[in-house]
C-alpha positions as CSV (number, residue, x, y, z in Angstrom):
1,M,0.0,0.0,0.0
2,G,1.4,3.4,-1.0
3,V,1.7,6.4,1.3
4,V,0.9,10.1,0.6
5,I,2.2,12.8,3.0
6,N,1.1,16.4,3.0
7,V,3.4,18.7,4.9
8,S,2.3,22.3,5.3
9,Y,5.3,24.5,6.1
10,N,4.6,27.9,7.6
11,G,6.8,30.8,8.2
12,V,7.0,34.6,8.1
13,G,7.3,36.7,4.9
14,D,8.8,34.7,2.1
15,S,10.7,32.3,4.4
16,A,8.8,29.2,3.1
17,R,9.8,30.0,-0.5
18,K,13.4,30.6,0.5
19,F,13.3,27.2,2.3
20,V,12.3,25.5,-1.0
21,E,15.0,27.5,-2.9
22,S,17.6,26.2,-0.3
23,M,16.3,22.6,-0.8
24,I,17.0,23.0,-4.5
25,A,20.3,24.9,-4.3
26,E,21.8,22.5,-1.7
27,G,20.8,19.4,-3.6
28,V,18.5,18.0,-0.9
29,L,15.4,18.0,-3.2
30,G,17.2,16.0,-5.9
31,A,18.6,13.6,-3.3
32,V,15.2,12.9,-1.8
33,R,13.6,12.3,-5.2
34,A,16.4,9.8,-5.9
35,E,15.6,7.8,-2.7
36,D,14.4,4.2,-3.2
37,G,10.6,4.2,-3.0
38,C,10.1,7.9,-3.7
39,L,7.3,8.2,-6.3
40,G,6.7,11.9,-5.9
41,Y,8.0,14.9,-3.9
42,E,6.7,18.3,-5.0
43,Y,6.3,21.7,-3.4
44,F,3.4,24.1,-4.0
45,I,3.7,27.8,-2.9
46,S,0.5,29.4,-1.6
47,M,-0.7,32.3,-3.7
48,D,-2.5,33.8,-0.7
49,D,0.3,33.4,1.9
50,P,3.9,33.5,0.7
51,G,4.9,32.2,4.1
52,R,3.2,28.9,3.4
53,V,4.3,26.0,1.2
54,L,2.6,22.6,0.8
55,L,4.8,19.6,0.2
56,V,3.1,16.5,-1.3
57,E,5.1,13.3,-0.9
58,H,4.2,9.9,-2.4
59,W,6.1,6.8,-1.2
60,R,5.8,3.3,-2.5
61,D,5.2,1.8,1.0
62,E,5.7,2.4,4.7
63,S,9.2,0.9,4.7
64,S,10.3,3.5,2.0
65,L,8.8,6.3,4.1
66,D,10.5,5.0,7.3
67,A,13.9,4.8,5.5
68,H,13.4,8.4,4.4
69,A,12.4,9.5,7.9
70,N,15.7,8.1,9.2
71,S,17.9,9.4,6.3
72,D,20.6,12.0,6.1
73,N,18.3,13.9,3.7
74,M,15.7,14.2,6.5
75,R,18.3,15.5,8.9
76,A,19.2,18.1,6.2
77,I,15.6,19.1,5.8
78,G,15.3,19.6,9.5
79,I,18.3,21.9,9.5
80,L,16.9,24.0,6.6
81,K,13.5,24.1,8.3
82,E,15.1,25.5,11.4
83,R,17.3,27.9,9.5
84,H,14.3,29.4,7.8
85,G,12.2,29.5,11.0
86,L,9.4,27.2,9.7
87,T,6.8,25.1,11.5
88,A,5.2,22.1,9.9
89,A,1.8,20.3,10.1
90,I,1.7,16.8,8.6
91,E,-1.1,14.7,7.2
92,K,-0.7,11.0,6.2
93,F,-2.8,9.0,3.8
94,L,-2.6,5.3,2.8
95,V,-3.4,4.9,-0.9
């Protein structure tokens, strides 16, 4: 069974957009997309609130998601999230 995760990142001003730019510039986004079991990993910037970004992740199965959650990429994401002063709310769906 596949897993879809929605992560809503929230910050002040354009901090969420800058977070995504850092994910790209530092190679973290590409590295996550290359992880075994990653079927999709895409950011959407809110038109109404530039301090909000939605991440939609799609993983092959729970074990792929678990491996990602314990990866160096996830630690890098945490560092970038903290650097940009973001909070996150997570929703998980089995598909």
